[in-house]
C-alpha positions in Angstrom: -0.3 -0.2 0.1 1.5 3.4 -0.8 1.9 5.7 1.9 0.3 9.2 1.7 2.5 11.9 0.5 0.2 14.4 2.9 3.0 14.1 5.5 5.9 14.7 3.4 4.3 17.7 2.0 3.2 19.3 5.5 7.3 18.7 6.3 8.1 20.4 3.3 5.9 23.6 3.8 6.4 23.6 7.2 10.5 23.6 6.7 10.0 26.3 4.5 7.6 28.7 6.4 10.1 27.9 9.0 13.0 29.5 7.1 10.7 32.8 6.5 10.0 33.1 10.2 13.7 32.8 11.0 14.8 35.1 8.2 12.2 38.0 9.2 13.0 37.9 12.8 16.6 38.1 11.8 15.8 40.8 9.5 14.1 42.8 12.0 16.4 42.1 14.8 19.4 43.1 12.6 17.2 46.2 11.5 16.6 47.3 15.1 20.2 46.8 16.2 19.5 43.4 18.5 21.4 40.7 16.0 22.9 39.2 19.5 19.5 38.2 20.7 19.7 35.5 18.2 23.6 35.4 18.4 24.9 35.9 21.6 28.5 37.4 22.0 30.5 35.5 24.6 29.9 32.6 26.9 28.4 32.9 30.0 24.5 33.4 31.2 24.1 36.8 31.5 22.3 39.3 28.8 24.1 41.9 27.1 23.4 45.7 28.2 21.2 47.0 31.0 20.1 46.2 33.5 23.2 44.3 34.4 23.0 41.5 36.4 22.6 42.5 40.2 24.5 40.4 43.1 23.2 40.4 46.2 19.7 39.3 46.1 17.0 37.2 47.9 14.9 35.1 45.2 12.3 33.0 46.4 10.3 30.7 44.1 6.8 30.7 44.6 5.1 27.4 42.9 1.3 27.6 42.7 -1.2 30.0 43.6 -1.7 28.5 46.9 1.8 29.4 47.9 2.2 32.7 45.7 -1.1 34.7 46.4 -1.1 34.7 50.2 2.5 35.7 49.9 1.8 38.8 47.7 -1.4 39.6 50.0 1.2 39.7 53.2 3.5 41.8 51.3 0.8 44.0 50.3 -0.8 44.5 53.4 3.0 45.5 54.8 3.1 48.2 52.4 4.1 51.4 53.8 5.2 53.8 50.7 3.8 52.7 47.6 2.6 49.9 45.3 2.8 49.3 41.4 1.4 46.9 39.7 1.3 45.1 36.0 -1.0 43.0 34.5 -2.4 41.2 31.6 -5.7 41.1 33.4 -6.5 42.0 36.9 -9.6 41.1 39.1 -11.0 43.0 41.9 -13.0 40.1 43.5 -10.0 37.7 43.1 -9.4 36.5 46.2 -5.7 36.1 47.5 -6.2 34.0 50.5 -9.0 31.4 50.8 -10.8 30.2 53.6 -13.3 31.9 56.2 -11.4 35.0 56.4 -10.6 35.4 52.6 -8.0 38.6 51.2 -10.0 39.8 48.5 -7.8 41.7 46.0 -10.1 44.8 45.3 -11.0 45.6 49.0 -6.7 45.2 49.9 -5.7 48.0 47.2 -8.8 49.7 48.4 -7.6 50.0 52.0 -4.1 50.5 51.1 -5.0 53.6 48.7 -6.3 55.6 51.4 -2.9 55.5 53.2 -0.3 55.3 49.9 -0.7 55.6 46.2 -1.8 52.4 44.5 -0.5 52.3 40.7 -2.3 49.9 38.3 -1.1 49.4 34.8 -3.6 46.4 32.8 -3.4 45.8 29.0 -6.3 47.5 27.7 -7.6 44.6 25.9 -7.9 42.9 22.7 -9.3 45.8 20.2 -11.3 42.9 18.4 -14.1 41.0 20.5 -13.1 38.0 19.1 -10.4 37.6 22.0 -10.7 37.9 25.1 -10.3 40.0 27.5 -12.0 42.7 25.1 -11.5 46.1 25.5 -15.0 46.6 27.3 -14.2 43.7 29.7 -11.1 45.4 30.8 -13.1 49.0 31.0 -15.7 47.1 33.2 -12.8 45.4 35.5 -11.1 48.7 35.8 -14.2 50.4 37.0 -15.1 47.7 39.6 -11.6 48.0 40.9 -11.5 52.0 41.1 -15.1 52.7 41.9 -15.4 54.6 45.1 -11.6 54.2 46.0 -8.2 56.1 45.4 -7.1 53.4 43.5 -5.3 54.5 40.4 -5.5 52.1 37.5 -5.0 52.7 33.8 -5.2 50.5 30.5 -2.5 50.7 28.4 -3.2 50.4 24.7 0.3 50.6 23.1 0.4 47.0 21.8 0.9 45.7 18.0 -1.8 44.3 16.3 -2.7 41.0 17.7 -0.2 41.4 20.9 -0.7 42.7 24.5 1.2 43.4 27.5 1.6 40.2 29.3 4.0 40.8 32.0 3.2 40.4 35.7 4.9 42.2 38.0 4.3 44.1 41.7 6.8 46.2 43.6 6.1 47.7 47.1 8.2 50.2 48.4 10.9 49.8 45.9 11.9 47.0 48.5 9.9 43.9 47.3 9.1 43.0 43.9 7.0 40.0 42.6 7.6 38.7 39.1 6.2 35.4 37.7 3.8 34.1 35.5 0.8 34.4 37.9 -1.9 37.1 37.2 -4.3 38.0 40.0 -7.6 36.9 37.6 -9.9 34.3 37.4 -10.3 35.0 33.7 -9.7 32.0 31.9 -9.3 29.8 34.8 -8.8 30.1 38.6 -4.9 30.6 39.5 -5.3 29.8 43.0 -4.4 26.2 43.1 -2.3 23.9 45.5 0.5 21.7 44.6 -1.6 18.4 45.1 -3.7 19.8 42.3 -7.0 17.9 43.4 -9.7 17.2 41.2 -12.1 20.1 41.6 -14.9 19.7 38.5 -13.0 22.7 37.0 -10.2 23.7 35.4 -6.8 23.3 37.8 -3.9 25.2 37.0 -0.2 25.1 37.6 1.9 28.4 37.6 5.3 29.7 39.2 6.2 33.0 40.4 9.1 35.2 42.5 9.6 37.2 45.3 12.6 39.3 45.0 14.6 41.6 47.5 17.8 43.4 47.0 19.1 45.5 43.9 17.3 43.8 41.2 14.1 45.1 42.5 15.3 48.9 41.3 15.5 47.4 37.5 11.4 46.3 38.2 10.8 49.3 39.9 11.9 51.5 37.4 10.6 49.4 34.2 7.2 50.1 35.7 7.8 54.1 36.3 8.5 53.8 32.2 5.4 52.6 31.5 3.3 54.9 33.7 5.0 57.9 32.4 4.4 56.5 28.9 0.8 55.7 29.5 -0.2 58.3 32.0 2.1 61.1 31.7 3.0 61.2 35.4 6.7 61.3 36.3 7.1 59.1 39.3 10.1 59.4 41.6 13.5 57.5 40.7 12.8 54.2 42.2 15.6 53.7 45.4 18.3 51.8 45.1 18.2 48.6 47.5 20.7 47.3 49.4 22.2 43.7 49.9 19.6 41.2 50.8 20.9 37.9 49.9 23.8 35.7 48.2 21.8 35.4 44.6 22.8 37.2 41.7 19.6 38.4 39.4 19.4 39.8 36.2 16.0 41.1 35.2 15.3 40.6 31.2 11.9 41.6 29.3 10.7 41.8 25.9 9.4 45.1 24.8 8.6 45.7 20.8 9.7 48.5 19.1 7.4 51.9 18.4 5.7 51.2 21.5 7.3 53.5 24.4 9.4 56.4 23.5 11.8 55.3 26.0 12.7 52.0 24.4 12.2 53.4 20.5 14.2 50.1 19.2 12.7 47.3 21.6 14.3 44.9 23.7 14.2 41.4 23.4 16.3 40.4 26.3 14.7 37.0 27.0 15.1 35.7 23.6 19.0 36.0 24.5 18.8 34.6 27.7 17.0 31.5 26.5 19.4 31.2 23.6 22.5 31.5 25.9 21.3 29.0 28.2 20.1 26.2 25.5 23.5 26.8 23.2 25.5 25.9 26.7 23.2 22.9 27.7 25.5 19.8 28.5 23.3 17.7 30.9 19.9 18.2 30.5 16.8 20.7 29.5 13.5 21.4 31.3 11.1 23.5 30.3 7.6 24.5 31.9 5.5 26.6 29.3 2.4 27.5 28.0 3.5 27.3 24.4 6.3 25.9 22.3 6.1 27.4 18.7 9.1 29.5 18.3 11.6 28.2 16.0 14.5 30.0 17.4 13.8 28.1 20.6 13.5 24.7 19.0 16.4 24.8 16.4 18.4 24.7 19.7 16.8 21.9 21.0 16.8 19.7 18.1 20.5 20.4 17.3 21.3 19.1 21.1 19.1 16.1 20.6 20.9 15.3 17.2 24.5 15.6 18.6 24.0 15.2 22.4 26.8 16.9 24.3 26.8 14.1 26.7 25.4 10.2 27.1 22.9 11.4 29.9 21.7 14.3 28.3 17.8 14.9 28.6 15.2 17.4 27.6 12.2 17.2 29.1 9.1 19.8 28.5 5.6 20.1 30.4 2.8 22.1 28.4 -0.6 22.1 28.6 -2.6 19.4 27.5 -4.9 21.6 25.2 -3.5 25.1 25.0 -6.4 27.9 25.0 -4.5 28.6 21.3 -1.9 27.4 19.3 -2.3 24.0 20.2 -1.5 22.5 16.6 1.3 25.3 16.7 3.0 23.7 19.7 2.4 19.8 18.3 4.4 20.9 14.9 7.4 21.7 16.8 7.2 19.0 19.3 6.9 16.5 15.8 10.6 18.0 14.9 11.9 17.1 18.2 10.2 13.7 18.3 12.4 13.4 15.0 15.4 15.0 16.2 15.4 12.4 18.8 15.0 9.4 16.5 14.0 6.5 19.2 16.8 7.5 21.5 14.4 8.8 24.3 16.3 11.8 25.5 13.2 13.7 24.6 9.7 13.7 26.8 6.7 16.0 26.2 4.6 15.7 29.0 1.3 17.4 30.6 -0.2 17.1 34.4 -3.8 16.7 35.3 -5.9 17.5 38.6 -6.3 14.0 39.9 -8.7 12.5 43.1 -9.0 8.7 44.1 -8.9 8.3 39.9 -11.0 11.2 39.1 -9.2 13.2 36.5 -10.1 16.9 36.0 -8.2 18.8 33.1 -5.3 21.2 34.5 -3.6 23.9 32.9 -0.2 24.3 32.4 0.7 28.3 32.7 4.3 28.3 34.6 6.7 29.7 32.2 10.2 28.2 33.8 13.7 27.3 32.5 16.2 25.1 34.0 19.3 24.0 32.2 22.0 21.5 34.1 21.0 22.9 37.6 23.3 26.2 36.8 20.8 28.5 35.0 17.2 29.2 35.9 14.8 31.7 34.4 11.2 32.3 35.5 8.4 35.1 34.5 5.6 35.6 32.1 7.2 34.8 28.5 6.0 32.1 26.6 8.4 30.5 24.1 6.6 32.0 20.9 6.8 34.8 18.7 4.6 36.8 21.1 6.7 36.9 24.2 10.1 36.6 22.6 9.1 39.3 19.9 6.2 41.3 20.3 4.3 41.4 23.7 5.4 43.0 27.1 7.2 40.6 28.8 9.5 40.3 32.1 11.4 37.5 33.3 14.3 37.1 36.1 17.5 34.9 35.6 20.0 33.5 37.9 23.1 31.5 37.7 22.5 30.3 41.7 23.1 26.7 41.3 21.6 26.1 44.4 18.1 27.5 43.7 17.8 26.2 40.4 18.6 22.7 41.7 16.5 23.2 44.7 13.7 24.5 42.1 13.8 21.8 39.7 13.4 19.2 42.7 10.7 20.9 44.1 9.0 20.6 40.6 9.7 16.9 40.5 8.5 16.2 43.4 5.5 17.8 42.6 4.9 16.4 39.2 6.4 12.9 40.0 4.7 12.7 42.9 7.5 11.1 44.9 9.4 11.7 48.1 12.0 14.8 48.0 15.1 12.3 49.2 14.2 10.0 46.3 14.1 13.2 43.5 17.6 14.8 45.7 19.3 11.2 45.1 18.9 10.3 41.6 20.6 12.5 39.0 18.5 14.0 36.4 18.8 11.6 33.6 17.6 8.6 36.3 15.0 10.3 37.1 13.8 11.0 33.6 14.5 7.6 32.1 12.9 5.6 35.8 10.1 7.9 36.6 9.1 10.7 33.7 9.5 8.4 30.9 8.0 5.4 32.6 4.8 7.1 34.3 3.7 9.6 31.6 4.0 6.4 29.0 2.2 4.2 31.4 -0.4 6.7 31.9 -1.1 7.5 28.3 -1.3 4.1 27.7 -3.9 3.3 30.3 -5.9 6.2 29.1 -5.8 4.7 25.6 -7.4 1.7 27.4 -10.1 3.5 28.9 -8.1 2.4 32.6 -8.6 4.7 35.7 -5.7 6.8 35.7 -3.2 6.4 38.9 -0.9 9.2 38.5 -1.1 13.1 37.6 1.6 13.0 34.9 0.9 11.8 31.3 2.4 11.9 28.1 1.1 14.4 25.5 -0.7 12.6 23.4 -0.8 12.9 19.4 2.9 14.0 19.5 4.9 12.5 16.4 6.5 13.0 13.6 3.4 13.6 11.6 2.1 16.3 13.6 1.7 19.7 11.3 4.3 21.7 11.1 3.1 24.2 8.9 0.5 26.0 11.5 3.3 27.2 13.9 5.3 28.9 11.7 2.9 30.4 9.9 1.0 31.8 12.7 4.3 32.9 13.9 5.0 35.0 11.0 1.1 36.4 10.9 1.5 37.4 14.2 4.7 39.3 13.8 4.8 42.7 14.4 
């Protein structure tokens, strides 16, 4: 029987569109003077330019909303000078603390605003009502937040077509900053979930954020001050430099598209450079949690590593949502490239997780944006691995070379996803854990699902990931969406 030519045609078209996308991005970055974002100069993890890596910070990783949201509430309650908030969307009714005495975001900010300035910037919303939040929905959310209060909240409409302001930051008194992937909203899903991810008969949510103190806080605050001035015309005081607070070096990196803010006329693409630097240098393993995997500039490096592994124990593990809220075919097309590059060597796994209680499974959305390489490099922030976040949306990540923190973060995440004891995860190498636990458990759970058997674990291999997955949709989407 003759094989269908469709996969070959699909692959050929995909390769062609990917080449067009790469060339387009390369020309654009070169025109703007940012070629280093694709081809970083020199070794090391740090991105060129300002802000530079700042030594002397304390960086706490907050995994899942049940840990992150109460930390935010506690820091806000102790604010004494001012509060700066940015987000993709914000809901005044969102509960930062749950239980008999909930802490409601809007009420807390209203109380704070009676004694200190509270300033909030959110994306203005999609101008086309086919996407959410719409301009009208954002206007309603702002009215709900500020009505009868002293809270100042403005919508920022400075986006390129099809793009948004996606960063999620909080600055308190110029002394504490929260940077991560968690929005304080329930639009699209309730961000408050525990590490156990019990089945709740609604969409679960896995996400990661950070709490930062020390000199790098100033870089987060200065970004807010810039955006606030561009949107409102008000010049805020220059953020006060912060003293040493710990032993961790942190670099704040961001994406800002060109022609969006007068202060950044040629844009900034330092998150892309950070990932390119780290992946290019990977020797032992790459672990990524992300909402999307569309960017050929990221996948190209992973493909090269899988085709020519730097060590026998080199592994790549990706944790992605089972069904992204858009771009599902785009991600699967890039995963197909990685499957081809692995060529049956079992160095690569794409998996997801679900909420689970006593065999009852519910969907769980992977919204985290985490990168860990060799337990030597860690990034957490708001940036997805697609053209939106790396080239167009406003994003912010933190990067560190703190080996202890990178290892601890990986171990905490793997304890959660593998449902293993901390000592077990700590005692085994990443390659042993991938081979004996990630691979075995994820594939077994997918086979159980295919048989209609009751699930016994939250982890499951992503279905439909094969060398025949569509390669055309993702790169084409990246080209059409690009600014």
